[in-house]
LOFI-942505 format. One line per field, with one value per residue: residue in one letter; x, y negated, z of N, C-alpha, C in turn. Coordinates in Angstrom, 1 decimal. Each point is the difference from the previous one (the first is absolute). Layout:
N
r: a,...
n_east: X,...
n_north: Y,...
n_up: Z,...
ca_east: X,...
ca_north: Y,...
ca_up: Z,...
c_east: X,...
c_north: Y,...
c_up: Z,...
% end
This chain:
126
r: m,k,i,i,k,n,i,i,h,l,f,l,f,i,f,s,f,h,s,c,a,q,n,d,s,a,e,t,m,t,n,q,e,f,k,e,r,i,n,k,n,d,s,t,m,v,i,l,d,v,r,t,m,d,e,l,k,g,a,l,p,k,i,g,g,a,i,h,i,p,i,q,e,l,k,n,r,v,g,e,l,e,q,f,k,n,k,e,i,t,v,v,c,r,t,q,n,r,s,t,f,a,a,k,y,l,r,e,k,g,y,n,a,k,s,v,n,g,g,m,m,e,y,y,k,k
n_east: 0.8,1.1,0.3,-1.2,0.1,1.2,-0.5,-1.1,0.7,0.8,-1.0,-0.6,1.1,0.2,-1.3,0.1,1.2,-0.6,-1.1,0.8,0.2,1.1,0.4,-0.2,0.8,-0.8,-0.9,0.5,0.6,0.6,-0.3,0.1,-0.5,-1.0,0.0,0.0,-0.9,-0.6,0.2,-0.4,-0.7,-1.0,0.8,-0.6,0.0,-1.1,0.1,-1.3,0.1,-1.3,0.6,-0.8,0.3,-1.2,-0.3,0.8,-0.7,0.8,-0.8,-0.5,1.2,0.2,0.1,1.3,0.1,-1.1,-0.7,-0.3,-1.1,-0.7,-0.8,-0.5,1.3,-0.1,-1.3,0.1,0.6,-0.8,0.0,0.0,-0.8,-0.2,0.9,-1.0,-0.4,1.3,-0.6,0.1,-1.2,0.6,-1.3,0.2,-0.8,-0.9,-1.1,0.3,-1.0,0.5,1.0,-1.0,-0.7,1.0,0.3,-1.3,-0.1,1.2,-0.5,-1.1,1.0,0.2,-0.2,1.2,-1.2,0.5,-1.0,0.3,-0.1,-1.1,0.6,0.1,-1.3,0.0,0.5,-0.6,-0.7,0.1
n_north: 1.2,0.1,1.0,0.5,-0.3,0.5,1.0,0.0,-0.1,1.0,0.7,-0.2,0.3,1.0,0.4,-0.3,0.3,0.9,-0.7,0.1,1.1,-0.6,-0.8,-0.5,-0.9,-0.6,0.7,-0.3,1.0,-0.7,0.9,-1.1,-0.8,0.9,0.3,-1.3,-0.1,1.1,-0.4,-1.0,1.1,-0.7,-0.4,-1.0,1.0,0.4,1.2,-0.2,1.3,-0.4,0.7,1.0,1.0,0.5,-1.3,0.4,1.1,0.4,-0.6,-0.2,0.4,0.2,-1.3,0.2,0.4,0.3,-0.7,1.2,-0.7,1.2,-0.7,1.2,-0.1,-1.0,0.0,1.4,-0.3,-1.1,0.5,1.0,-1.0,0.1,0.9,-0.1,-0.5,0.0,1.0,-0.1,0.4,0.7,-0.1,1.3,0.2,0.8,-0.8,-0.2,0.9,1.1,-0.3,-0.4,1.0,0.8,-0.7,-0.1,1.3,0.2,-0.8,0.7,0.9,-1.0,1.0,-0.2,0.2,0.7,0.0,1.1,-1.0,0.7,-0.1,1.2,-0.1,-1.2,0.3,1.1,-1.0,0.7
n_up: 0.0,0.8,-0.8,0.0,1.3,0.0,-0.7,0.7,1.1,-0.5,-0.5,1.1,0.6,-0.9,0.0,1.3,-0.4,-0.6,0.4,1.0,-0.6,0.2,-1.0,1.2,-0.5,1.0,-0.7,-1.2,-0.7,-1.0,-0.8,-0.9,0.9,0.1,-1.3,-0.2,1.0,-0.5,-1.3,0.7,0.3,-0.2,0.9,-0.6,-0.9,0.6,-0.6,0.0,-0.1,-0.4,-1.0,-0.4,0.8,-0.4,0.2,0.9,-0.4,-1.0,-0.8,1.2,0.0,1.3,0.1,-0.3,1.2,-0.7,0.9,0.4,-0.1,-0.2,-0.9,-0.1,0.0,-0.9,0.3,0.0,-1.1,0.1,1.2,-0.9,-0.4,1.3,-0.3,-0.8,1.2,0.0,-0.6,-1.3,0.4,-1.0,-0.1,-0.2,-1.0,-0.4,0.4,1.3,-0.1,0.4,-0.8,-0.7,0.4,-0.3,-1.1,-0.3,0.3,-0.7,-1.0,0.1,-0.1,-0.9,-0.9,-0.6,-0.5,-1.1,-0.9,-0.7,-0.9,-0.2,1.2,0.4,-0.4,0.4,1.2,-0.1,-0.4,-1.2
ca_east: -0.8,0.9,0.6,-1.1,-0.2,1.2,-0.1,-1.1,0.6,0.9,-0.7,-0.6,1.2,0.4,-1.0,-0.4,0.9,0.1,-0.4,0.9,1.4,0.4,1.4,0.6,1.5,0.4,-0.4,0.5,1.3,-0.1,0.8,1.3,0.7,0.3,1.1,1.2,0.4,0.5,1.2,1.0,0.1,-0.5,-0.1,-1.1,-1.2,-0.2,-1.0,-1.0,-0.9,-1.1,-0.7,0.0,1.2,-0.1,0.2,1.4,0.6,-0.4,0.4,0.1,0.6,0.4,1.3,1.0,0.0,-1.3,-0.7,-1.3,-1.1,-1.2,-0.9,-0.9,0.7,0.6,-0.5,0.6,1.4,0.5,1.2,1.3,0.5,0.4,1.4,0.1,-0.8,0.8,0.2,-1.2,-0.4,-0.6,-0.8,-0.3,-0.8,-0.1,-0.5,-0.1,-1.1,0.3,1.1,-0.6,-0.7,1.0,0.8,-0.9,-0.1,1.3,0.1,-0.9,0.7,1.2,1.1,0.1,-0.2,-0.6,-0.2,0.7,-0.9,0.0,0.4,1.0,-0.3,0.7,1.4,0.6,-0.4,1.1
ca_north: -1.2,-1.2,-0.2,-0.6,-1.4,-0.7,-0.1,-1.0,-1.3,-0.4,-0.4,-1.3,-0.9,-0.2,-0.6,-1.3,-1.0,0.2,-1.2,-1.1,0.2,-1.1,0.1,-1.2,0.2,0.1,1.4,1.0,-0.2,0.7,1.2,-0.4,-0.5,1.1,0.7,-0.9,0.0,1.3,0.1,-0.9,0.5,-1.1,0.5,-0.7,0.7,1.4,0.6,0.9,0.8,0.4,1.1,1.3,0.8,0.7,-0.9,-0.3,1.0,-0.1,-1.1,-1.2,0.3,-1.0,-0.7,0.4,-1.0,-0.5,0.6,0.6,0.1,0.0,-1.0,0.5,0.1,-1.3,-0.6,0.7,0.0,-1.3,-0.3,0.5,-1.1,-1.1,-0.4,-0.7,-1.2,-1.1,0.2,0.1,1.3,0.1,1.2,0.6,1.2,0.4,-1.0,-1.3,-0.1,0.3,-0.9,-1.3,0.1,0.2,-1.3,-0.9,0.5,-0.3,-1.5,-0.3,0.5,-0.9,0.3,-0.7,1.2,-0.2,1.2,-0.1,0.1,1.2,1.1,0.9,0.3,-1.1,0.1,1.1,-0.2,-0.3
ca_up: 0.0,0.0,-1.3,-0.8,0.5,-0.5,-1.5,-0.2,0.3,-1.1,-1.2,0.3,0.0,-1.3,-0.9,0.5,-0.5,-1.5,-0.7,0.3,-0.6,-0.9,-0.4,0.6,0.1,1.4,0.5,-0.9,-0.6,-1.3,-0.2,-0.5,1.1,0.9,-0.6,0.1,1.4,0.2,-0.7,0.7,1.4,0.9,1.4,0.7,-0.4,0.4,-0.8,0.7,-0.9,0.8,-0.7,0.7,-0.2,-1.3,-1.0,-0.1,-0.9,-1.4,-0.9,0.7,1.3,0.9,-0.2,1.0,1.1,0.4,1.1,-0.4,1.0,-0.7,0.5,1.0,1.3,0.3,1.3,1.1,-0.1,-0.3,0.9,-0.6,-0.8,0.9,-0.2,-1.3,0.0,-0.6,-1.4,-0.8,-0.3,-1.3,0.0,-1.3,-0.1,-1.4,-1.0,0.7,0.8,1.4,0.5,0.2,1.3,1.0,0.2,0.7,1.4,0.6,0.3,1.2,1.2,0.2,-0.9,-1.3,-0.9,-1.3,-0.8,-1.3,-1.1,-0.9,0.7,-0.6,-1.4,-0.8,0.3,-0.9,-1.4,-0.9
c_east: 0.9,0.6,-1.0,-0.2,1.2,-0.1,-1.0,0.6,1.0,-0.7,-0.7,1.1,0.4,-1.0,-0.4,0.9,0.1,-0.3,1.0,1.4,0.3,1.5,0.7,1.5,0.5,-0.3,0.4,1.3,-0.2,0.9,1.4,0.9,0.4,1.2,1.3,0.6,0.6,1.4,1.1,0.3,-0.4,-0.2,-1.1,-1.4,0.0,-1.2,-0.8,-0.9,-1.1,-0.8,0.1,1.2,0.0,0.3,1.5,0.8,-0.4,0.5,0.2,0.6,0.3,1.3,0.9,0.0,-1.3,-0.5,-1.3,-0.9,-1.3,-1.0,-0.9,0.7,0.6,-0.4,0.7,1.6,0.7,1.2,1.3,0.6,0.5,1.4,0.2,-0.8,0.8,0.3,-1.3,-0.3,-0.8,-0.8,-0.4,-1.0,-0.1,-0.3,-0.2,-1.2,0.3,1.1,-0.6,-0.6,1.1,0.8,-0.9,0.0,1.3,0.1,-0.9,0.7,1.3,1.2,0.0,-0.1,-0.7,-0.2,0.6,-1.1,0.1,0.5,1.1,-0.3,0.7,1.5,0.6,-0.5,1.2,-0.2
c_north: -1.3,-0.2,-0.7,-1.5,-0.8,-0.3,-1.1,-1.4,-0.5,-0.5,-1.4,-1.1,-0.4,-0.7,-1.3,-1.1,0.1,-1.2,-1.2,0.2,-1.1,0.3,-1.3,0.3,0.1,1.4,1.1,-0.3,0.7,1.2,-0.3,-0.5,1.2,0.8,-0.7,0.1,1.4,0.1,-0.9,0.6,-1.1,0.5,-0.7,0.7,1.4,0.5,1.0,0.6,0.6,1.1,1.2,0.8,0.6,-1.0,-0.4,0.9,-0.3,-1.2,-1.3,0.2,-1.2,-0.6,0.3,-1.1,-0.5,0.7,0.5,0.1,-0.1,-1.0,0.5,0.2,-1.4,-0.6,0.6,-0.1,-1.3,-0.4,0.4,-1.2,-1.2,-0.5,-0.8,-1.3,-1.2,0.2,0.0,1.5,0.0,1.4,0.5,1.2,0.3,-1.1,-1.4,-0.1,0.2,-1.0,-1.4,0.0,0.2,-1.3,-1.0,0.4,-0.4,-1.5,-0.4,0.4,-0.8,0.3,-0.8,1.1,-0.5,1.3,-0.3,0.1,1.2,1.3,0.9,0.4,-1.1,0.2,1.1,-0.1,-0.3,-1.0
c_up: 0.0,-1.3,-0.9,0.3,-0.5,-1.5,-0.3,0.3,-1.0,-1.2,0.3,0.0,-1.4,-0.8,0.5,-0.6,-1.5,-0.8,0.3,-0.6,-1.1,-0.4,0.4,0.2,1.4,0.5,-0.9,-0.6,-1.4,-0.1,-0.4,1.2,1.0,-0.5,0.1,1.4,0.4,-0.6,0.7,1.5,1.0,1.4,0.8,-0.3,0.5,-0.8,0.8,-1.1,0.8,-0.7,0.9,-0.4,-1.4,-1.2,-0.2,-0.9,-1.4,-0.7,0.7,1.4,0.9,-0.3,1.1,1.1,0.5,1.2,-0.4,1.2,-0.8,0.6,1.1,1.4,0.5,1.3,1.2,0.0,-0.3,0.9,-0.6,-0.8,0.8,-0.2,-1.3,0.0,-0.5,-1.5,-0.8,-0.3,-1.3,-0.1,-1.4,0.2,-1.5,-1.0,0.6,0.9,1.5,0.5,0.3,1.4,1.1,0.3,0.8,1.5,0.7,0.3,1.2,1.3,0.2,-0.9,-1.2,-1.1,-1.3,-0.7,-1.4,-1.1,-0.8,0.6,-0.7,-1.4,-0.9,0.2,-1.0,-1.4,-0.8,-1.0
% end
């Protein structure tokens, strides 16, 4: 029963912000900028991947060095990010939907967080 309750809360959390998703530069980062900062080994940026474990396999793997906290676990595991409060947390998912919600949640908790436009689908696009 507790699992069902948590799933319902997650869906309500995600869908309550769906209409609010924007591409505001204060809240998002272009995929081009994201790639440039990775290539420069930007130490001011921390990558948080909020996809499920199964999504990290296959054509859209996790970026090396990224922290993995699935979105459905973020509320309970947000404390793991405390050490990165002085850095920019760049949140990625498959297409930018979940990362938008996760970044908003993190900003509400006092973190400097942005989502990446287009997510990993855009990142790995050739």
